[in-house]
C-alpha positions in Angstrom: 128.1 34.6 82.7 129.2 36.3 79.6 133.0 36.3 80.4 135.2 33.3 79.6 135.4 32.6 83.3 131.6 32.5 83.5 131.5 29.9 80.7 134.0 27.8 82.5 131.9 28.0 85.7 128.8 27.0 83.8 130.4 24.1 82.1 131.9 22.9 85.4 128.5 23.0 87.0 126.9 21.0 84.3 129.7 18.4 84.3 129.8 18.0 88.1 126.0 17.6 88.3 126.5 14.5 86.2 129.5 13.3 88.2 127.5 13.7 91.4 124.9 11.1 90.5 127.1 8.8 88.5 129.7 8.3 91.3 126.9 7.0 93.6 125.0 5.0 91.0 128.2 3.3 89.5 128.6 0.8 92.4 124.9 0.2 92.5 124.8 -0.5 88.8 127.8 -2.8 88.8 126.6 -4.8 91.9 123.2 -5.1 90.3 124.9 -6.7 87.4 126.3 -9.3 89.8 129.8 -7.9 90.1 131.9 -8.2 93.3 133.4 -5.3 95.3 136.8 -6.1 93.8 135.4 -5.8 90.3 133.7 -2.5 91.2 137.1 -1.3 92.4 138.7 -2.4 89.2 136.3 -0.3 87.1 137.1 2.7 89.3 140.8 2.1 88.9 140.6 1.9 85.1 138.5 5.0 85.0 141.0 7.0 86.9 144.0 5.5 85.0 142.4 6.4 81.7 141.7 9.9 82.9 145.3 10.3 83.9 146.6 9.4 80.5 144.2 11.7 78.7 145.0 14.5 81.1 148.7 14.1 80.5 148.2 14.2 76.8 146.0 17.3 77.0 148.4 19.2 79.3 151.6 18.4 77.4 150.3 18.6 73.9 147.7 21.3 74.3 149.8 24.2 75.6 149.8 26.1 72.3 146.6 24.6 70.9 143.0 25.8 70.9 141.7 25.1 74.4 138.1 25.7 73.4 138.4 23.0 70.7 139.9 20.5 73.2 137.2 21.2 75.7 134.5 20.6 73.0 136.2 17.2 72.1 136.2 16.3 75.8 132.5 17.1 76.1 131.8 14.9 73.1 133.7 12.1 74.9 131.5 12.6 78.0 128.4 12.2 75.8 129.7 9.1 74.2 130.6 7.6 77.6 127.1 8.1 78.9 125.6 6.5 75.8 128.0 3.5 76.0 127.2 2.8 79.6 123.4 3.1 78.9 123.8 0.6 76.1 126.2 -2.0 77.5 126.1 -4.4 80.4 129.0 -6.7 79.5 131.7 -6.3 82.1 134.6 -6.3 79.5 132.9 -3.4 77.6 132.3 -1.5 80.8 136.0 -1.8 81.7 137.0 -0.5 78.3 134.6 2.4 78.4 135.7 3.3 81.9 139.3 3.5 80.7 138.7 5.6 77.5 135.8 7.6 78.7 135.0 10.2 81.3 133.3 8.2 84.1 134.4 9.8 87.4 134.1 7.6 90.4 135.5 10.3 92.7 132.7 12.8 92.2 135.4 15.5 92.2 137.5 17.5 89.9 139.7 14.7 88.5 139.1 14.9 84.7 140.6 15.8 81.4 138.8 19.1 81.6 140.8 20.3 84.6 144.1 21.5 83.2 142.4 23.3 80.3 139.8 25.0 82.6 142.6 26.0 85.1 144.6 27.6 82.3 141.5 29.5 80.9 140.5 30.6 84.4 143.9 31.8 85.4 144.2 33.9 82.2 140.8 35.4 82.7 141.4 37.0 86.1 144.0 39.2 87.8 146.6 37.6 90.0 145.1 39.1 93.2 141.7 37.5 92.2 143.2 34.1 91.3 142.5 32.2 94.6 139.0 33.6 94.9 138.3 32.6 91.3 139.4 29.1 92.0 137.3 29.1 95.2 134.3 30.2 93.1 135.1 27.5 90.5 135.3 24.8 93.2 132.2 26.2 95.0 130.0 26.1 91.9 131.3 22.6 91.1 130.6 21.3 94.6 127.1 22.8 94.7 126.3 21.2 91.3 127.8 17.9 92.4 125.7 18.0 95.6 122.5 18.5 93.6 123.6 15.7 91.3 123.9 13.4 94.4 120.3 14.0 95.2 119.3 12.8 91.7 121.1 9.5 92.5 117.9 8.5 94.2 116.0 8.8 90.9 116.0 5.0 90.3 114.1 4.4 93.6 111.6 7.2 92.7 111.1 5.5 89.3 110.5 2.2 91.0 107.2 3.7 92.1 106.2 3.7 88.5 107.2 0.1 87.9 110.6 0.9 86.3 113.3 -1.6 87.5 116.6 -0.6 89.0 118.8 -1.4 85.9 116.6 0.3 83.3 116.4 3.4 85.6 120.1 3.6 86.0 120.6 3.3 82.3 118.3 6.3 81.9 120.5 8.2 84.3 123.5 7.4 82.0 121.5 8.8 79.1 121.0 12.0 81.2 124.8 12.0 81.8 125.3 11.9 78.0 122.9 14.8 77.6 124.9 16.8 80.1 128.0 16.3 78.1 126.2 17.9 75.1 125.1 20.8 77.3 128.6 21.3 78.6 129.9 21.4 75.0 127.4 24.2 74.2 128.8 26.2 77.1 132.3 25.7 75.9 131.3 26.7 72.4 130.6 30.2 73.5 134.1 30.8 74.8 135.9 33.1 72.3 138.8 31.5 70.5 142.0 32.9 71.7 144.4 34.3 69.1 147.2 31.9 68.2 150.6 33.1 69.3 153.1 33.4 66.4 155.4 30.4 66.3 159.0 31.1 66.7 161.4 30.0 64.0 163.7 28.7 66.7 163.3 25.4 68.6 160.0 25.5 70.6 160.3 25.9 74.3 159.7 22.8 76.5 156.3 22.6 78.2 158.0 23.0 81.5 161.0 25.3 81.9 162.3 27.2 84.9 159.6 25.8 87.2 160.2 22.2 86.3 161.8 21.2 89.7 159.0 22.8 91.7 156.3 21.2 89.6 157.8 17.7 89.8 158.2 18.0 93.6 154.6 19.1 93.9 153.5 16.3 91.6 155.3 13.7 93.7 153.6 14.9 96.9 150.2 15.2 95.3 150.5 11.6 94.2 150.7 10.5 97.9 147.6 12.5 98.7 145.7 11.1 95.7 146.8 7.5 96.4 145.4 7.9 99.8 142.2 9.5 98.6 141.6 6.7 96.1 140.8 4.3 98.9 137.6 6.3 99.6 136.7 7.9 96.3 133.0 8.6 96.4 132.0 5.3 94.7 134.0 3.3 97.1 132.8 5.3 100.1 129.2 4.7 99.0 130.0 1.0 98.6 131.4 1.0 102.2 128.2 2.6 103.5 126.0 0.2 101.6 127.9 -2.8 102.9 128.7 -1.7 106.4 125.4 -0.1 107.4 123.0 -1.3 104.6 122.3 2.3 103.7 119.6 2.8 101.1 120.2 4.6 97.8 117.9 7.5 98.9 119.7 7.9 102.2 123.0 7.8 100.4 122.0 10.4 97.9 120.9 12.7 100.7 124.1 12.1 102.6 126.3 12.9 99.6 124.2 16.0 98.9 125.1 17.4 102.3 128.7 16.5 102.0 128.7 18.4 98.7 127.0 21.4 100.3 129.5 21.4 103.2 132.4 21.1 100.8 131.0 24.0 98.7 130.8 26.3 101.7 134.3 25.4 102.6 135.8 26.8 99.4 135.2 30.6 100.0 136.3 30.0 103.6 139.5 28.4 102.3 140.2 31.5 100.1 139.6 33.8 103.1 141.9 31.7 105.3 144.5 31.5 102.5 144.7 35.2 102.2 145.6 35.4 105.9 147.8 32.5 106.7 149.0 31.5 103.3 148.0 28.8 100.7 150.3 26.0 102.0 149.3 26.5 105.6 145.6 26.5 104.6 146.1 23.2 102.7 147.8 21.5 105.7 146.0 22.8 108.7 142.5 22.1 107.4 143.5 18.7 105.9 144.9 17.0 109.0 141.7 17.3 111.1 139.6 16.0 108.2 141.8 12.9 108.0 141.4 12.3 111.8 137.7 12.4 111.3 137.9 9.8 108.6 140.0 7.5 110.8 137.5 7.9 113.6 134.6 7.1 111.3 136.1 3.7 110.6 135.5 2.8 114.2 132.1 4.5 114.5 129.7 2.3 116.6 126.6 3.3 114.6 125.5 4.8 111.3 124.7 8.1 113.0 128.3 8.5 114.3 129.8 7.5 111.0 127.7 10.0 109.0 128.4 12.7 111.5 132.2 12.3 111.4 132.1 12.0 107.6 130.1 15.3 107.4 132.7 17.0 109.6 135.4 15.6 107.3 133.5 17.0 104.2 133.5 20.4 105.7 137.3 20.4 106.0 138.7 18.0 103.4 138.2 20.0 100.3 139.7 23.3 101.5 142.9 22.4 99.9 141.3 22.2 96.4 141.1 25.9 95.4 144.3 26.7 97.4 146.2 23.9 95.7 145.1 24.9 92.2 145.9 28.6 92.9 149.3 27.7 94.4 150.4 25.7 91.4 149.3 28.4 89.0 151.1 31.0 91.1 154.5 29.4 91.4 155.1 28.8 87.7 155.4 31.1 84.7 152.4 31.8 82.5 153.7 29.7 79.6 154.1 26.7 81.9 150.6 26.8 83.3 148.9 24.2 81.0 151.8 21.7 81.5 152.0 22.5 85.3 148.3 21.9 85.7 148.5 18.6 83.8 151.8 17.3 85.3 150.5 17.9 88.9 147.1 16.5 88.1 148.2 13.3 86.2 150.2 11.8 89.1 147.1 12.4 91.2 145.0 10.4 88.8 147.6 7.7 88.3 148.2 7.3 92.1 144.4 7.4 92.9 143.9 4.8 90.1 145.9 2.2 92.1 143.9 2.3 95.3 140.2 1.7 94.5 141.0 -1.8 93.3 143.0 -2.4 96.6 140.0 -1.0 98.5 137.7 -3.4 96.7 140.0 -6.3 97.5 140.0 -5.3 101.2 136.2 -5.0 101.2 135.9 -8.4 99.6 138.3 -9.9 102.1 136.2 -8.5 105.0 138.7 -5.8 106.1 136.2 -3.0 105.7 137.8 -0.4 107.9 141.2 -0.6 106.4 140.6 1.6 103.3 139.5 4.4 105.7 142.5 3.9 108.0 145.0 3.9 105.1 143.4 6.9 103.5 143.5 9.0 106.7 147.0 8.0 107.8 148.6 8.5 104.4 147.0 11.9 104.0 148.4 13.1 107.3 151.8 11.9 106.2 151.4 13.9 102.9 150.4 17.0 104.8 153.5 17.0 107.0 155.7 16.5 104.0 154.1 19.3 102.0 154.5 21.7 105.0 158.2 20.8 105.4 159.0 21.2 101.7 157.0 24.2 100.6 156.2 26.4 103.6 159.0 28.9 102.4 158.0 28.9 98.7 155.4 31.5 98.5 153.3 32.9 95.6 153.9 36.5 94.6 151.0 38.0 96.5 152.3 36.5 99.8 155.7 38.0 99.5 154.7 41.6 100.0 
């Protein structure tokens, strides 16, 4: 992985490995401290809200800055977040660190790293290779996240040696901090891009001719993200723990397989996208996955619930590489950092509102409602996206 794209892939793998076990351990850690489902949801909400604000700042202010340096700073923040969670157990401190740090309750690609990595990756490959590059980027991240999910069972393994649950989880947060350092080392090997000469005239805005398209996409993506926030990985794990009394080891194995299925779906998404178009791929794979989620809410047994959720995992993430590729394709090169950020930030802001609502529904005894709301709103989003963008095609689909 000597190319800049290879370094991005490596850093993504390291980061998602940590996110894989943290997303599952977070609700276990917080409930072990005596916190309620609502309080767990509040931590997830603040984590996503803080990520949104940082992502917006990076995207709008980092367009003409050293992306490598910004990624190194983000890696340092990841390391500091792990250290803080390993050291603190006071709820107020955990809330603050969740807001300013990099804790990711979704186990996915919502982070301040994303707009910078998308920009670097788009600039490192040819246009015809862009969707495949994003599929590879998502594939590597999903595989790493799946492996990280397996390591969420580490506290139960350590219990065999007499180490309690809380100390074991704190060790896992230290491991998360170490992964932040390793990710920074990967970014440090990316060559520094030459700075473009500054014009003497007034600088161009971050978004120019593509502003209207970007804002429309951002509005639609926010609906999808608000829906997804009801079942971010931490909240879905909490649902399985409370609804079926699933063990931590079984949960880690389940999320490992969901990650594997999601990983295999990414190259399939790139293949489908090259044949029926990126927007069609996003919509026609997303709707069946939402129907599976709705059905899982009414599953009569753990086996049925896990089966439906596994089918959902095989379909629900196909829109990730296609969505990223589509955004990068329909804007100009100069607008890419801002476009990646402006479309990502509403997702983070919208998804930040729903975990606390899901926690409140769990606490009130309405355990199936987060799944129902998520699935229904996602179908609504898919239909709106198809209606608004089916005729706006990236350059490679116009020939």
